[in-house]
N, C-alpha and C positions, 0 to 999 in steps of 0.2 A: 604577181610581178614577183613577190618574194621567192614563189617555185622557179620560175624561170632566173631567176638572180642564183639561186641554189644550183640549177641544173649547169647555167653557167661556171660557175665560181667548179662544181666538181669534174668537168670536163675541162678547165682548163691547168685544174691540179693532175687529172691523166694524162693530159699532153704533155707534162714536164716530169711526170713520173719516167725512172730508169731502173727497169728492174734487173733486167740480168748483164752481168759486169764480167767481162774478160778483162784478164791481168798480162799481161807477157812479161817475163822474167820473171824467177821463181827465188831470187835471190832473198837478202833480211828484208828490202825495202818491198819487193813485189809479193811476197810472202803473207808480209805484213797487213798491205792493205787487201789481200784477198782472205784476210780472216777478220778483219773487221766487218767487211762487207759482207762476208758470211753471218758473221755474230749478228747481224741486224735484217738477216734472212732474205739476202739477198741470192737468187743462185750465181753461183763464182766458177769461171773454169778459168784455172792459170795453166800457163802456154809457158814449156821453157824447149830448148834446142833437145835436149838430151832428157832420159827417164832418170839419169841419174843426179839430175841437177833438181827434178821435181820431187825427187825423192827427199832431199837434204831439204826443200821446202816445205813439204807436207810434216816434217822431222821439225821443223822450228813451229810452223803450226798444231802440230800434237804438243809439244812441250809449254809452246806460251799459255796456251786454249787450258792445260790442266794447271798451270798455277793461276788465271784467274777464275776456275772454278773452283779450287780451291779457298779462293777470299768468299766467293759467292756461294757456294754451298759448304760451308764448314760444318757445319753440323751432319749430314747426308754425304757421304764419298760416293755413294750409287747414282745420285741426282748427280752428283757431281761427273761422274764417268759419262752417264747419259747424256749431258747437255752439251760434252765436250763432242760426244760421236753424232750427236745432231749439225751441229755446226760444221764437223768436218763431214758430212754427210750432203752439207751441199754445193760443196767445191770439188769440180770434176778437172781432173790435171788431163792433158794432151800436149805431144810435137808439133803435132799439124796447126801450126799459125791458121792456114783455110777453117779448117773445122772450128777451131777456137772462136774465132771470131763472126762468126756465119749467120750468127743470131742472136750478136748483143747489141745492147743499145747505147752498153758506154764500154771503149776498151781504152785499158790506162798499160801504158808503156813506162817500165820499169826498169829498163837497163843500161849498159855502159852508159858512161857522158863524153858521147863521140856524136858529134853533128852526123857523119855522115853515114853512120850506121844508124843510126837514128833514123835518117831521110830516107833509107833504103826500107826499113821495118815499116813505115808507113805507107809506103808505097805500096809494098805488098799486102799491108792491112787494106786498103785501101781498094784492092783487088777483090774483096771479098764481104766485106765489113757492108750491113744493110746502107742502104743513103741514107737516113737519116740518123744512124749512130752518130755518137759524140766521141771523138775521137782525145786523147789526153796525154801530156808527156809529164811523166814525176819531175823530171828537171829540176836540178835545184840551182842553175846558170845560166844554160844555155838559152838564148833567143826561138819563142815560141816560132814565130812567126817564119825564122829561119829554118826550124825543123819542118814545118809547113809549107814551105814556099814551089816544090815540086807537084804539088799536090792539084789537082782542081779546082776551080774557086767554091763550088759546095763545098768538098770537105775541108777547105782551108775555114769557112765559114764556121765548121763546127768544130775546131779545133782551139782546146784549152789548155793552158798551165793547170794541174791540179799538184802542187807541193806538198805532199805528205812530210811528216816529219819523222826522225829515228828515235826510239822504237814506236811503231805507228803506233801500235794500240795504246799506248799511256800517253802519246802527244795529243794534245785536244786540234791544233790549229792546220789547218789545211790552205795555202796561199793558192786565189782560183784567179788565173793569171788571163787576160785577155789581149790578144795581138790585136792588131789597126782591124784584117780582115774578120774575125769573130763577131760573132751574130750576137744580141742581145736575148734570141733564144736560146743559144747555144749555153752562153753565159748562167740565162735561170734555171736550165736543166743542174748544170753542174752544180750548181749552189744547192738547187733541191735535192739534190744526193749527196753530197757532205754533210747538209744536216741532218737526212735519212740514216745516215750510220754514225750521229752521235758527235760529229767534229763541229768544229767553229770553224767558219770560212772569212777569209780577209783579199779582199777583190784588191786586185791591182791591175796596172798597165807592163806590158813586154818589157820591161827596161830591167838592162843585167842588176841579178841576184833578187831582184823581184824586191820584197820589204825585208825579210829578214837575215837575209844574207850582207845585201847592200851595205847594211846598220852594224854586222859583226864582223865582216872581213875587216874592213878598214881598223876596227876596234881590236883585232888581233891580230894587225900587220902591225900595229902603233905599240902593242905591247913589245912584240917581238925584236922592235927596235929598241925601245928601253933597254931590253935587256942585253944586246949586240953594244949598247952606249955602255953600258957595265953600269947604268942607274941605278939596279938591283936585280937582286936575284928571282928567278920565275916563281918559287913559293914565296917570297916577300909579296911579288905584285899580285899575285894571286892571293893572298890574305887579305892586300890591301881592297882588291874588288869588292870582296866577298862581304866583309865585314864595312868598309867604306862607301860601297855603292847600294848593297843587298842585293847582291848577285849569288843565286847558288852556284854560282860555279865560277871560278876565275879565269882569263881570257887562255892559261897554258893548260890548264885541266880541259876547259873547249877545244881547245885545238887537238888534242891526245886522243879525244871523246871523238871530234869529225873527221880525222885522219889528214895527216900533215901532207901526202901525197894529193887528196883533194882539197886542200885549201891552196898549196902552190898550183896547181893545174889549174883553177876560178884565177887566181889574183895574176898568173901570166897569161892568161888568155883574155882579162880586161884590160892588160897594159895595152898588152898588141893589138885588140881589135873589139874592145868592147865599147859599145856605144856611148860616146860624149866621155870615154874614160881612157883614150886610146894616151900613154904618154905621162896617166897621173903618178906623180909620186908616191902617193899612199897605197899604190899595188907594183912599184918597183921592185924586183926581183930583192930577196933577202941571204944574201950568205948563210946563217944561221940555218931558215928552212932548206935553204939548196943540199946543205951538209949532211942534215937530218935524214931529207928524203934518199940522197945519193947513197947513204949510210943503209938505208933498209927501215929504219928509224921513226915506223909512220906515225907511232901514238898506240892506243890501248889496242887494238886488233893486232898489232907487230909484238906485243911485250915489250915495247920500251919506245920513247917520242921524247918529249921534256923531261918524263920521269920515267923510271925504272918500274916497269909492274912487274917485272921477275920475282921480286926480292918479296918476301910473306911478311 
């Protein structure tokens, strides 16, 4: 009887196992997901529309892995170099989406936050990916069910959200998002994959912002409104939250890190059409935020946001 149980457990584990991973989108998020997956010995295919984009992704992964290797093998540079080579050797790249998804167990999309673009992409993926393939979006704010609504029912049942956080190699959390039609088997496979790459999953329903952003965005917007009402300066608000609430970053430091354009895109969308959030004053337009975005002061990535990062 014990032998039967062991065989059953082994068969169940194999049915949940995801081996071949395809990541669509060679930007910082996509490259980070590919890097982490390959680090934990998954064969990975990274797909993007141009060789130039793929080259940038490979450069990002190479630099990131070199930093990891330096910490992992501080006394042996040769071993560190070999380790980086082994990880990169598990990552293939292609500009052909059809070739990239044809043998995948899991396809993770990490492209622009535009629902129409994502819907078209998943339609193309569905044309060539295996029928049992798990489809996942790395969206931070768009409804998984809406992204998948044009797919057939079998594909919708295999669709999940896998929301990684930036920078992917360092951030432990992955939100696993279950849409209304997502099957329990798809969720189980997604959970097994997340754990297999050393990440900690948090499961939630398909709701605007999932868990983290649903809590963070109101916090950041209220901080901006405090600034607009001249209650306190940005630096003092950040200091108060770091020293008084124990947060590692203040709300304005976090806004600049996330990207002010990203924040504006999310809150504008929620205010207009977020399920249960339409017209909610928490997500109403902020004059200060709008002015900074219009001026191109988008945060750390632009050199200036609420703070000026060009000063030494």
